[in-house]
C-alpha positions in Angstrom: -218.8 137.1 51.8 -215.7 139.3 52.4 -213.0 139.7 49.9 -210.7 137.6 52.2 -213.2 134.8 52.4 -213.6 134.9 48.6 -209.9 134.7 48.1 -209.7 131.7 50.4 -212.4 130.0 48.4 -210.6 130.8 45.1 -207.4 129.3 46.5 -209.2 126.0 47.2 -210.9 126.0 43.7 -208.0 126.8 41.4 -208.2 126.0 37.7 -205.9 123.5 36.1 -203.9 126.4 34.6 -203.6 128.2 37.9 -202.4 125.0 39.6 -199.8 124.5 36.9 -198.5 128.1 37.2 -198.6 127.9 41.0 -196.4 124.8 40.8 -193.6 127.0 39.3 -194.1 130.1 41.4 -194.6 128.7 44.9 -192.0 128.3 47.5 -189.6 130.8 45.9 -189.0 128.4 43.0 -189.2 131.0 40.4 -186.0 133.1 40.5 -186.1 133.0 44.3 -189.1 135.4 44.3 -192.0 135.2 46.7 -195.4 135.0 44.9 -198.8 134.9 46.5 -201.9 133.4 45.0 -205.5 134.7 45.0 -204.4 137.7 47.0 -206.8 140.6 47.9 -205.3 143.9 46.7 -207.5 146.9 47.1 -211.0 146.2 45.8 -209.8 143.2 43.7 -208.4 139.7 44.1 -205.4 139.0 41.9 -204.5 135.5 40.7 -200.8 135.8 41.5 -198.6 138.7 42.7 -195.0 139.3 43.6 -195.1 142.4 45.8 -191.3 142.7 45.7 -191.4 143.1 41.9 -194.8 144.8 41.8 -195.9 142.2 39.3 -199.4 140.8 38.9 -200.1 137.7 36.8 -203.7 137.0 35.7 -204.8 133.7 34.0 -208.0 134.3 32.1 -210.6 131.8 31.0 -213.3 132.2 28.4 -215.5 134.5 30.7 -212.9 137.2 30.2 -213.9 137.5 26.5 -217.1 139.2 27.7 -215.4 141.4 30.3 -212.6 143.1 28.3 -213.5 146.6 29.5 -213.7 145.5 33.2 -210.3 143.9 32.9 -208.9 147.1 31.3 -210.2 149.2 34.2 -208.8 146.7 36.7 -205.4 146.7 35.0 -205.3 150.5 34.9 -206.1 150.5 38.7 -203.0 148.4 39.4 -200.8 150.2 36.9 -201.6 153.6 38.5 -200.4 152.0 41.8 -197.0 150.9 40.2 -197.9 147.4 39.3 -197.2 145.7 36.0 -200.0 143.3 34.9 -199.4 140.3 32.7 -202.4 138.4 31.4 -202.3 135.0 29.8 -205.2 132.7 28.6 -205.6 129.5 30.5 -205.0 127.5 27.3 -201.6 129.3 26.9 -200.5 128.2 30.3 -201.5 124.7 29.6 -200.2 124.4 26.1 -197.2 126.8 26.1 -196.0 126.6 29.7 -192.4 127.4 28.9 -193.3 130.5 26.8 -195.5 131.8 29.6 -192.7 131.3 32.2 -190.2 133.0 29.9 -192.6 136.0 29.5 -192.8 136.3 33.3 -189.0 136.0 33.6 -188.5 138.8 31.1 -191.0 141.0 33.0 -189.0 140.4 36.2 -185.5 140.5 34.7 -185.5 142.0 31.2 -181.7 141.4 30.8 -180.8 138.2 28.9 -179.3 135.4 30.8 -175.5 135.3 30.5 -174.1 132.6 28.3 -172.5 129.6 30.1 
């Protein structure tokens, strides 16, 4: 199976947390930015990416507790290529959606929103 085929399969088998985040990111809904999901980048497939902002968002399930070093290597790979990587646990996305979205907003636009 090619990386592209695997990405296509992952798009059709998204977790509940991925589906929730995708609801907010898709269709330029999040600050007018274009995000892609399950996108092959180099030797990896990233959960979500905004190429314009050079931002990668990963949602991790319990299997990532056993692959901390692999994730570190992967993150370093992208950082060396100018990407910023944000990682959240699936349960964070489900239980603290607004906090996750705010962390993403701050990564994209670190300036505070102007007061009305």
